VEXRO-445364 format. One record per atom (N, C-alpha, C): residue in one letter; x, y, z. Coordinates in steps of 0.001 Angstrom, whole numbers, padded with zeros to 6 digits, always signed. Layout:
N
aXYZ
...
***
This chain:
340
m+213862+167585+127665
m+214703+166150+127733
m+215872+166646+127421
k+215657+166762+125573
k+216726+166692+124609
k+217215+168608+125170
k+216868+169567+125830
k+217590+170869+125860
k+218850+170443+126814
q+217756+169582+127809
q+218932+169731+129304
q+220033+168994+128882
k+219699+167804+127790
k+221079+166953+127292
k+222084+167487+126835
r+221042+168877+126062
r+222325+169825+125234
r+223090+171118+126091
k+222317+171186+126848
k+222964+172127+127925
k+223998+171094+129061
y+223619+169988+129723
y+224820+169035+129807
y+225974+168833+129046
k+225699+168465+127526
k+226639+168139+126587
k+227483+169365+126736
e+226912+170803+126627
e+228127+171959+126284
e+228321+172028+127582
r+228316+171993+128937
r+228773+172128+130259
r+230230+170916+130266
i+229889+169791+129721
i+231019+168301+130225
i+232356+169541+128605
m+231523+169513+127703
m+232603+170318+126567
m+233320+171481+127107
c+232893+172432+127625
c+233087+173481+128456
c+234736+172845+129403
c+234026+171937+130446
c+234923+171938+131330
c+236238+171150+130820
n+235768+170083+129814
n+237214+169319+128686
n+237682+170006+128656
e+237864+171559+127883
e+238731+172261+127189
e+239572+173220+128028
n+238519+173562+129122
n+239232+174040+130159
n+240453+173018+131052
f+239894+171589+131306
f+241335+170751+131511
f+242160+170835+130826
q+241991+170711+129441
q+242871+170771+128452
q+243621+171940+128440
e+243292+172621+128551
e+244095+174345+128655
e+244907+174424+129810
r+244144+173401+131074
r+245539+173666+132132
r+246560+172632+131989
n+246202+171380+131276
n+247122+170583+130874
n+248114+170999+130210
e+247858+171544+128786
e+248803+172605+127718
e+249681+173006+128498
g+249075+174083+129413
g+249640+174811+130184
g+251139+174542+131172
e+250529+172938+131948
e+251524+172404+132827
e+252296+172628+131799
k+252128+171794+130255
k+253267+170993+129908
k+254914+172168+129460
i+254181+173595+129286
i+255167+174011+129016
i+255662+174994+130017
q+255525+174649+131503
q+256125+175382+132707
q+257533+175213+132784
t+258180+176217+133065
t+259489+176282+133446
t+260242+174917+134380
v+261453+174228+133669
v+261431+173016+135119
v+262461+173371+135673
l+262576+173310+136793
l+263132+173884+138009
l+264689+173011+137524
d+265407+174256+137872
d+266987+173754+137495
d+267217+174560+139383
l+267748+173315+139849
l+268660+173788+141456
l+270215+175022+140757
n+270682+174256+140215
n+271771+174830+139545
n+271297+176854+139343
d+270447+177036+139562
d+269668+178385+139509
d+270121+179568+140786
i+269583+178349+141939
i+269459+178782+143329
i+270997+177998+144351
s+271754+177386+143550
s+272593+177017+144183
s+273375+177635+145204
g+274018+176934+146438
g+274112+177582+147561
g+273232+178641+148161
m+271744+178929+147689
m+270941+179459+148656
m+270284+178619+149828
k+270052+179289+151030
k+268966+179432+152066
k+267890+179460+152096
f+266910+178216+152728
f+265562+178672+152357
f+265218+178337+153695
f+264243+179494+153886
f+263140+178986+155236
f+261490+178844+154799
d+260806+177655+155613
d+259672+177584+154588
d+259038+177588+156353
p+258138+178923+156278
p+257959+179312+157287
p+256358+178468+157797
h+255451+177820+156918
h+254549+177370+157097
h+254211+175922+155822
v+254617+174351+156255
v+254743+173422+155901
v+254387+172586+156716
h+253142+171513+156316
h+252376+170323+157054
h+253235+169036+157021
m+254401+169160+157115
m+255159+167978+157303
m+254812+166294+158149
t+253895+166300+158840
t+253354+165407+159416
t+252520+164419+158055
s+251865+165148+157187
s+251345+164564+155932
s+252377+164515+154708
r+253745+164325+155336
r+254458+164216+153734
r+255607+163132+153956
t+256162+162442+153040
t+256530+161863+153424
t+258221+162049+153453
t+259063+160931+153688
t+260779+161124+153824
t+261224+161974+152612
d+260754+161155+151304
d+261709+161649+150788
d+261033+163138+150226
d+259664+163253+150470
d+260125+164972+150678
d+261107+165946+151589
y+261450+165308+152691
y+262215+166410+153752
y+263866+166025+152603
q+264550+164985+151720
q+265573+164762+151665
q+265095+165726+150079
a+264575+166113+149523
a+264295+166748+148175
a+264128+168282+148832
m+263709+168494+150012
m+263649+170053+150247
m+265088+170000+150780
a+265510+169266+151615
a+267342+169557+151798
a+267695+169966+150844
d+267893+168930+149507
d+268566+168751+148580
d+268920+170620+147730
a+267372+170510+147861
a+267188+172055+147515
a+267575+173579+148205
g+268074+172897+149390
g+268551+174310+150184
g+267648+174945+151650
i+266458+173893+152179
i+265676+174598+152719
i+266187+173948+153938
v+266956+174447+155117
v+267396+174583+156344
v+266717+174586+157427
a+265337+175512+157285
a+264799+175125+158513
a+262978+175250+157670
l+262288+175182+158981
l+260876+175054+158214
l+259702+175381+159734
i+258480+175682+159754
i+257735+175945+160852
i+256546+175114+160016
e+256006+174414+161268
e+254724+173429+161129
e+253525+173906+161986
p+252973+174817+161509
p+251573+174847+162199
p+250342+173692+162383
a+250061+173648+163698
a+249179+173070+163528
a+247884+172759+163129
f+246968+172309+162578
f+245908+172668+161207
f+245232+171103+161518
w+244151+171130+160526
w+243400+170446+160492
w+243385+169031+159747
l+243549+167784+160199
l+244160+166563+159557
l+243466+166400+158661
g+241684+166703+158028
g+241422+166449+156838
g+239848+165723+157327
q+239838+165553+158776
q+238583+165052+159164
q+238777+165241+161161
p+237618+165474+160960
p+237344+165802+162524
p+238059+165319+163643
r+238602+165381+164488
r+239166+164747+165550
r+237656+164531+166397
t+237993+163910+167093
t+236627+163320+168304
t+236517+163508+169443
g+238026+163829+170072
g+238241+163622+171375
g+240024+164319+171402
v+240006+165051+173098
v+240639+165909+173366
v+242032+165160+173211
d+242351+163884+173685
d+243405+163145+173742
d+244010+162975+172212
s+243264+163107+171121
s+243641+163182+169371
s+244815+164432+169484
f+244117+165484+169933
f+244791+166948+169922
f+246116+166419+170730
t+246221+166077+171992
t+247452+166244+172691
t+248592+165027+171874
d+247787+163916+171453
d+249150+163271+170602
d+249328+163617+169409
y+248520+164502+168590
y+249052+165460+167187
y+249986+166520+168301
y+249604+167432+169129
y+250577+168415+169530
y+251738+167808+170054
s+251940+166685+170795
s+253319+165893+171287
s+254110+165587+170056
s+253541+165123+168999
s+253994+164799+167646
s+254625+165986+167002
l+254223+167411+167056
l+254863+168163+166394
l+256316+168656+166738
i+255994+168665+168450
i+257590+168471+169265
i+258405+167478+169266
g+257551+166268+169297
g+258814+165176+168968
g+258812+164179+167989
w+257893+163561+167058
w+258604+162438+166527
w+258815+163521+165055
e+257978+164534+164581
e+257979+164855+163570
e+259679+165793+163826
r+259844+167045+165010
r+261098+167359+164710
r+262463+166527+165148
f+262135+165185+165228
f+263001+164467+165174
f+263391+164047+163897
r+262073+163648+163238
r+262878+162775+161950
r+263156+164252+160922
s+262759+165944+161118
s+262885+166281+160403
s+264773+166853+160325
s+265169+166716+161380
s+266791+166582+161810
s+267670+165275+161116
q+267161+164438+160951
q+267460+163306+160038
q+267366+164092+158601
f+267323+164611+158674
f+267650+165429+157143
f+268358+166899+157179
g+268993+167141+158074
g+269552+168261+158109
g+268528+169377+158057
i+267531+169546+158727
i+266691+170294+158498
i+266262+170940+160240
k+265830+171763+160896
k+265600+171998+161531
k+263963+172616+161807
h+263935+171715+162526
h+261790+172190+162631
h+261636+172730+164054
y+260879+173620+163495
y+259881+174400+164396
y+258236+174381+164214
c+257442+174377+165000
c+256335+174506+164700
c+255477+175469+165624
t+253893+175778+165537
t+253357+176844+166412
t+252317+175995+166756
i+251620+176381+167517
i+250923+175432+168331
i+249513+176338+168694
g+247791+175509+168177
g+246804+176028+168038
g+245851+175406+167982
l+244577+175685+168035
l+243436+175383+167597
l+243068+176483+166632
n+242887+175110+165505
n+242377+175685+163625
n+241007+176497+163990
s+240638+177000+163112
s+239208+177686+162875
s+238271+176436+162843
r+238692+175432+161528
r+237834+174889+161593
r+237046+174031+162564
e+237944+173450+163417
e+237704+172912+164400
e+237488+173667+165882
a+237486+175003+166056
a+236821+175449+166731
a+235335+175790+166906
n+234717+175425+165867
n+233175+174667+165881
n+232639+174295+166810
n+233579+172897+167064
n+232869+171890+167908
n+233141+172728+169665
e+232169+172929+170009
e+232432+174374+170923
e+233040+173382+172108
k+232264+172206+172292
k+232623+171116+173509
k+233975+170749+173623
l+234826+170627+172686
l+235894+170121+172572
l+236715+170900+172272
a+236489+172142+171729
a+237118+173329+172068
a+237786+173866+173436
e+236531+174166+174111
e+236611+174000+175573
e+237783+173218+175993
q+238094+171778+175651
q+238944+171619+176319
q+240337+171516+175487
v+240538+171675+174458
v+241381+172316+173678
v+242337+173012+174377
m+241510+174258+174465
m+242334+175138+175102
m+242853+174962+176683
e+242126+174300+177448
e+242661+173572+178387
e+243722+173030+178305
i+244176+172551+177429
i+245619+171757+177009
i+246665+172741+176434
l+246345+173721+175843
l+247156+174243+175287
l+248499+174498+175800
p+248126+175813+176945
p+249498+176073+177880
p+250464+175101+178512
q+250122+173845+178389
q+251111+172509+178109
q+252167+172458+177007
f+251453+172944+175868
f+252914+172822+174951
f+253101+174407+174038
i+252692+175565+174537
i+253163+176716+174253
i+254585+177067+174451
f+254813+176687+175524
f+256042+177101+175776
f+257320+175931+175895
k+256813+174816+174893
k+257793+173612+174600
k+259055+174031+173832
e+260231+173912+174064
e+261303+173976+173115
e+260444+173935+171563
g+261102+174659+170636
g+260782+174562+169086
g+259172+175550+169050
v+258477+175444+169728
v+257326+176222+169569
v+257415+177743+169603
v+257491+178194+168380
v+257510+179824+168087
v+256624+180641+167752
g+254963+180208+168030
g+253910+180993+167782
g+252993+180126+168283
i+251831+181017+168383
i+250123+180390+168297
i+249522+180374+166639
g+249339+179241+166286
g+249043+179090+165254
g+248792+177828+164721
e+248406+177519+163233
e+247151+178517+162705
e+246284+178688+163477
i+245788+179997+163175
i+244379+180436+164053
i+243313+181518+163152
g+242414+181490+163426
g+241720+182582+162686
g+240296+182171+161814
f+239968+182419+161079
f+238864+182338+160332
f+238597+181253+159410
d+237639+180543+159312
d+237350+179668+157793
d+235729+180025+157904
d+234915+179832+158248
d+233581+179926+158205
d+233138+181486+158912
q+234199+182486+159451
q+233704+182985+160219
q+232872+183325+161068
t+232617+182126+161952
t+231410+181914+162638
t+231769+182963+163912
a+230770+182768+165085
a+230609+183214+166309
a+231740+182390+167094
a+231280+180988+166832
a+232765+180255+167776
a+234160+180287+167347
e+234012+180401+166153
e+235496+180987+165555
e+235932+182127+165823
e+235229+183435+165897
e+235793+184624+166628
e+236139+184014+168373
k+235019+183775+168711
k+235484+183219+170214
k+236745+182888+170704
y+237330+181618+169898
y+238555+180792+170293
y+239417+181783+169895
y+239519+182201+168409
y+240383+183282+168051
y+240457+183904+168913
r+240125+184932+169548
r+239907+185808+170317
r+240547+184914+171952
l+240313+183578+172424
l+240827+183442+173541
l+242505+182981+172975
q+242993+182973+171777
q+243850+182220+171653
q+245261+183467+171215
l+244602+184221+170761
l+245142+186005+170794
l+245627+186402+172361
a+244614+186093+173041
a+245009+186486+174636
a+246059+185556+175241
l+246256+184436+174744
l+247171+183418+175424
l+248325+184016+174683
a+248589+184184+173301
a+249454+184869+172686
a+250334+185692+173669
l+249302+186972+173752
l+249339+187667+174420
l+250242+187728+175869
e+250103+186896+176190
e+250444+186594+177611
e+251757+185770+177797
a+251700+184876+176813
a+252965+184360+176486
a+254265+184893+175798
g+254029+186038+174999
g+255018+186645+174607
g+255355+186026+173219
l+254244+185566+172279
l+254999+184702+171449
l+253910+185140+170151
p+254477+185334+168952
p+253808+185804+167982
p+252698+184772+167436
v+251995+185205+166907
v+250541+185103+166294
v+250822+184970+164404
q+249983+183448+164065
q+250146+183073+162621
q+248965+182590+162397
i+248419+183937+161428
i+246951+183600+161068
i+246430+183153+159698
h+245517+182589+159964
h+245412+181395+158569
h+243881+182441+158347
t+243803+182909+157064
t+242891+183943+156691
t+242159+182927+155858
p+240517+183090+155542
p+239803+182169+155330
p+239621+182070+153508
h+239209+180676+152992
h+238973+181019+151467
h+238145+181762+151036
r+237162+181553+151726
r+235972+182327+150911
r+235707+184182+151609
d+235514+184730+151294
d+235672+186290+151983
d+236750+186777+152227
k+237619+186388+151460
k+239114+186765+152228
k+239443+188239+152790
k+239148+189120+151731
k+239250+190302+152369
k+238733+191122+153412
k+237224+190320+153435
k+236406+190657+154778
k+237260+189732+156036
g+237528+188462+156100
g+237864+187579+156613
g+239322+188198+157683
t+240185+188757+156200
t+241540+189256+156390
t+241532+190319+157629
q+240749+191614+157098
q+240265+192425+157588
q+239991+192512+159321
r+238901+191615+158952
r+238388+190977+160511
r+239478+190637+161660
s+240187+189955+161150
s+241543+189127+161781
s+242294+190125+162065
m+242433+191407+161308
m+243685+192162+162074
m+242772+193591+162896
d+241805+193670+162916
d+240827+194177+163281
d+241095+193846+165325
i+240864+192488+165087
i+240423+191835+166100
i+241600+191700+167064
a+242740+191448+166193
a+244287+190904+166970
a+244433+192630+167442
i+244206+193628+167078
i+244607+195084+168047
i+243776+195370+168985
e+242252+194983+168455
e+241515+195096+169733
e+242013+194490+171124
q+242574+193368+170788
q+243099+192143+171925
q+244599+192556+172481
g+245129+193671+171715
g+246060+194385+172003
g+247594+193900+171563
l+247052+192972+170438
l+248567+192536+169797
l+249425+193886+169240
a+250788+193511+168815
a+251503+194549+168086
a+251505+193749+167121
p+251140+194497+165468
p+251205+194376+164331
p+252420+193135+164285
h+253803+194288+164605
h+254658+193271+164379
h+255019+192130+164922
m+253860+191136+166017
m+254274+190293+166325
m+253025+189303+165761
v+252274+189627+164465
v+251183+188985+164030
v+251767+188978+162547
i+251427+187430+162163
i+252121+186805+160593
i+250485+186302+160019
v+250537+187566+158957
v+249081+187012+158467
v+249080+186369+157105
d+248790+184848+157129
d+249231+184437+155846
d+247898+184182+155042
h+248237+183384+153757
h+247765+183054+152773
h+246964+184283+151931
n+247834+185682+151937
n+247467+186862+151485
n+247537+186508+150170
n+246647+187345+149288
n+246304+187615+148017
n+246523+189114+147388
e+246550+189366+146177
e+246711+190830+145296
e+245660+191923+146380
e+244674+190899+146414
e+243504+191909+147417
e+243689+192335+148644
t+244453+191473+149452
t+245155+191970+151040
t+246226+192425+150951
v+246574+192123+150269
v+248591+192593+150441
v+248764+194084+150771
k+248095+195005+150258
k+248010+196211+150339
k+247753+196645+151980
e+246721+196511+152253
e+246171+196467+153799
e+246995+196092+154469
v+247514+194867+154699
v+248019+194063+155534
v+249459+194676+156018
l+250285+195137+154493
l+251255+195812+155003
l+251039+197202+155519
d+250190+198186+155084
d+249910+199250+155591
d+249763+199660+156850
r+249010+198474+157633
r+248945+198571+158763
r+249816+197973+159890
g+251110+197231+159315
g+252407+196876+159969
g+252052+195768+160165
f+251720+194769+159849
f+251655+193209+160294
f+252591+192666+159142
w+252573+191651+159183
w+253781+190745+158230
w+252586+189977+157221
a+253263+190166+156295
a+252193+189487+154922
a+253018+188068+154336
a+252766+186694+154324
a+252957+185698+154281
a+252147+185576+153056
f+252797+184602+152276
f+252006+184367+151089
f+252117+182563+150891
t+250946+181696+150391
t+251012+180013+149962
t+251430+180257+149210
i+252401+179439+148447
i+252263+179186+146714
i+252035+177879+146718
y+250298+177716+146552
y+249593+176419+146460
y+248948+176380+145006
p+248834+175059+144627
p+248677+175226+142993
p+247473+175099+143263
f+246718+176162+142209
f+245300+176390+141630
f+244561+177332+142805
t+244744+176922+144332
t+244080+177397+144837
t+244259+178654+145680
k+245368+179303+146042
k+245709+179997+146621
k+246689+181596+145585
m+247974+180689+145428
m+248728+181961+144855
m+249953+181071+144223
g+249789+181318+142613
g+251113+181025+141748
g+252357+181521+141870
n+253550+181095+141804
n+254629+182084+142063
n+254646+182713+141119
e+253971+182731+139400
e+254211+184077+138962
e+253625+184889+139336
r+252375+184825+139460
r+251743+186255+140534
r+252476+186693+141817
m+253316+185638+142261
m+254449+186251+143298
m+255557+187122+143197
v+255985+186773+141879
v+257023+187393+141057
v+255947+188925+141131
e+255101+189167+140508
e+254782+190695+140363
e+254847+191165+141497
v+253807+190400+142519
v+253554+191062+143816
v+254938+191910+144743
v+256126+190814+144537
v+257393+191514+145268
v+257914+192502+144145
k+257567+192537+143061
k+258027+193531+142090
k+257323+195139+142730
q+255648+195096+142830
q+255297+196051+142597
q+255163+196453+144389
y+255326+195515+145729
y+255341+195878+147230
y+256810+195584+147758
g+257967+195091+147119
g+259142+194860+147567
g+259059+194052+148905
s+260318+193804+149260
s+260465+192865+150094
s+260154+192794+152127
e+259803+194327+152445
e+259982+193990+153451
e+258803+193677+154336
r+258716+192994+155046
r+257561+192210+155661
r+256749+190929+155106
i+257536+191140+154032
i+256544+189946+152866
i+257559+188417+153095
m+256827+187499+153024
m+257623+186142+153026
m+257104+185146+152362
i+257538+183907+152038
i+256235+182990+150988
i+256355+181760+152196
n+255741+180896+151799
n+255838+179548+152002
n+254884+178155+151377
s+255139+177174+151478
s+254199+176131+150914
s+252673+175976+151169
a+252900+175586+152299
a+251914+175437+153452
a+251374+173642+152940
a+252635+173108+152128
a+252125+171721+151424
a+251421+171257+152607
d+250563+169890+152145
d+249906+169290+153094
d+249216+168101+152269
w+248089+167349+152893
w+248016+166037+152503
w+247285+166660+150982
g+247165+167485+150521
g+246124+168135+149500
g+247444+168271+148093
i+246998+168499+146890
i+248042+168583+145779
i+248462+169972+146256
s+250018+169801+146705
s+251023+170937+147197
s+252374+170492+146712
d+253214+171284+146953
d+254223+171209+146990
d+255307+171801+148004
p+255891+170774+148543
p+256963+171122+149626
p+258129+172032+149042
l+258224+172213+147552
l+259572+172481+147058
l+259091+174704+146486
a+258239+174609+146938
a+257777+175993+146513
a+258098+177347+146562
v+258868+177049+147642
v+259942+178381+148496
v+261507+178179+147525
p+261739+177215+147434
p+262943+176783+146277
p+262273+177617+145113
k+261443+177309+144160
k+261055+177630+143322
k+260635+178667+142887
t+259589+179111+143764
t+259765+180661+143523
t+260883+181653+143642
a+261879+180913+144600
a+263255+181576+144401
a+263840+182094+143182
a+263588+181033+142398
a+264649+180517+141524
a+264260+180970+140292
l+262469+181625+139937
l+261685+182143+138998
l+261914+183799+139588
m+261733+183809+140838
m+262225+185125+141130
m+263612+185701+140444
k+264490+184784+140496
k+266064+184999+139951
k+266010+185418+138596
k+264961+184240+137959
k+265273+184341+136609
k+264360+185728+136115
s+263285+185943+136877
s+262799+187430+136719
s+263438+188630+137098
g+264458+188704+137359
g+265393+189961+137389
g+265186+190599+139146
i+264679+189863+140127
i+264567+190233+141399
i+266086+190051+141894
s+266310+191036+142676
s+267592+190983+143385
s+268096+189276+144421
i+269135+189480+144534
i+269473+188158+145471
i+268913+188842+147088
k+268621+190061+147295
k+268818+190518+148675
k+267280+190276+148770
d+266483+190752+147695
d+264933+190802+147882
d+264707+188934+148080
i+265131+188773+146969
i+264569+187104+147440
i+265367+186592+148590
e+266295+186825+149071
e+266865+186135+150293
e+265797+186874+151326
l+265413+187715+151587
l+264336+188462+152507
l+263319+187602+152682
v+262592+187567+151716
v+261346+186816+150945
v+261282+185583+151762
t+262095+184699+151332
t+262371+183775+151205
t+263135+182782+152343
y+263961+183425+153258
y+264142+183665+154269
y+264574+184083+155365
r+265142+185296+155296
r+265373+186257+156416
r+264396+186866+157148
n+262946+187104+156393
n+261735+187941+156992
n+261352+186653+157960
a+261675+185552+157498
a+260608+184285+158231
a+261137+183983+159896
i+262652+184212+159612
i+263534+184154+160991
i+263161+185639+161738
t+262885+186611+161232
t+262326+188093+161916
t+261779+188228+162851
a+260709+187421+161928
a+258755+187382+162484
a+259132+186453+163752
f+259334+185306+163533
f+259461+184355+164617
f+260327+184255+165128
a+261135+184371+165452
a+262162+184590+166370
a+261953+185550+167412
q+261013+186474+167266
q+260229+186847+168504
q+259909+186405+169361
s+260204+185178+169390
s+259189+183971+170557
s+260952+183869+171401
g+261935+184339+170737
g+263111+183447+171782
g+263379+182673+171598
q+263024+181243+170107
q+263336+180274+170207
q+263866+179959+169220
i+264277+180939+168206
i+265153+180682+166819
i+266479+181141+167135
d+267773+180215+166952
d+268582+180532+166987
d+269362+179799+165282
e+269409+181167+164039
e+269964+180864+163621
e+270957+180472+163050
q+272098+180116+164164
q+273437+179338+163790
q+272936+177515+164059
d+271731+177776+164596
d+271280+175889+164656
d+271035+175384+163456
f+271042+176697+162819
f+270527+175270+160988
f+271723+175970+160020
l+272604+177194+160571
l+273584+177450+159377
l+274787+176443+159767
t+275353+175957+160897
t+276470+175369+161177
t+275807+173546+160676
v+276551+173219+159760
v+276575+172034+159011
v+277194+170965+160225
k+276077+170089+160147
k+276265+168988+161602
k+276188+167642+160845
t+277291+166795+161582
t+276801+165341+160986
t+275833+164855+161159
i+274826+163908+160535
i+273691+163638+160437
i+273677+161849+160796
d+273204+161397+161562
d+273539+159960+162088
d+271596+159437+161538
q+271279+158593+160313
q+269570+158179+160379
q+269708+156901+160895
s+270543+156800+162002
s+270511+155456+162405
s+269956+155708+163810
q+270216+156968+164301
q+269660+157764+165518
q+268246+157253+165964
k+267837+157118+167115
k+266365+156738+167519
k+265528+157631+168234
f+264445+157708+167826
f+263484+158582+168868
f+262197+157802+169403
e+262136+157733+170711
e+261155+156864+171244
e+261191+155252+170778
s+262908+154857+170712
s+263054+153584+170609
s+262803+153452+168370
n+262588+154342+168123
n+262400+154405+166120
n+262666+155224+165382
s+263475+154501+164518
s+264288+155816+163473
s+263964+155572+162484
i+264302+156607+161270
i+263199+156646+160072
i+263617+155591+158940
l+264753+154697+159965
l+265264+153832+159009
l+264376+152478+158889
r+263987+152064+157802
r+263001+150733+158098
r+263272+149286+157655
g+263450+148392+158692
g+263644+147048+158059
g+265222+147089+158206
g+266155+147438+158733
g+267506+146947+158216
g+267940+148441+156740
q+267449+149441+156640
q+267591+150416+155438
q+268767+151003+155647
q+269581+151435+154710
q+270756+151908+154621
q+270264+153492+154581
p+271050+154659+155178
p+270324+155563+154749
p+270495+156250+153559
r+269602+156961+153310
r+269726+157728+151864
r+269545+156567+150821
i+268936+157231+149552
i+269325+156338+148634
i+269601+156854+147280
d+270068+156187+146439
d+270216+156568+145260
d+269234+157529+144033
k+268966+158509+144122
k+267805+158960+143491
k+268449+159216+142308
n+269529+158854+141519
n+269500+158609+140218
n+269458+158048+139319
s+269063+156417+140174
s+269142+155395+139846
s+268012+154337+139502
i+267465+153972+138417
i+265961+153417+138008
i+265868+152161+138840
i+267027+151611+139672
i+266563+150340+140563
i+266254+150675+141909
i+265046+150224+142092
i+265358+150039+143970
i+265803+149056+144382
s+266267+149180+145136
s+266834+147373+145673
s+266830+147563+147038
***
């Protein structure tokens, strides 16, 4: 018993030391100075705004994000009926698109059955029946995010079916690569895409890391990287990837969602790249241009839609609702300590 207590105490001490080291590291991180990237425009091709606040939209607009893509994904708990998918997809092409416009950000989305929920085959079959109702809607720029999670037979079945749907519709595909056994899952995702007849230039392979990037690029696919705290890619590592591989067919995103994440990951990484000596041209490709080129293959993206400055009227309504609550005035003074 004493031996077990000693081991437990040692384990706790180890964890506390790691936690302390992490916190100490956070204290010395470079503070974002938006002046470093003033005038630059950014496109975040993977961010889950349904789970973010209007404050996030405002901060993103202030940081230079002019357009984004919101992929359909898992909401954190299993959906129990096809109607919940219908409502969710409808919100991506409806309310969320409107909400984004109220901050001057052009909102696009990709529609698909995510890999995690593909394992509920009874429900997955019903979702496959409704997908064609949404993929041709205005603002839908691809099928996604789809692919593998646990790399099960059911996941492969519905991944293949959605690849076939994308091929028939002439839409790009946005692939989610798994957290576990990522290299194998990434290779398998690309192999199946080729087997299903998709050209690599129509496929955006997301959530890459140093282990997968070379093969993705060598095979002609788009390589997307998610700048996400602790679990995917840090932006210091991303700087090194761009220095090694250049900017061709590489893009970054935040994948900000209901977890610990940062909707300003793209402009923050741009600022770090600039500090690290990466050229403005390469930064522009990785944080803006490449995403447009890849997803514009859908025929749904016109850059002029978010280059032209438009007057924003936040009193506008969508389905009888505006983003202003209870007589609020548009915007807030973020420099004031008083919230009145």
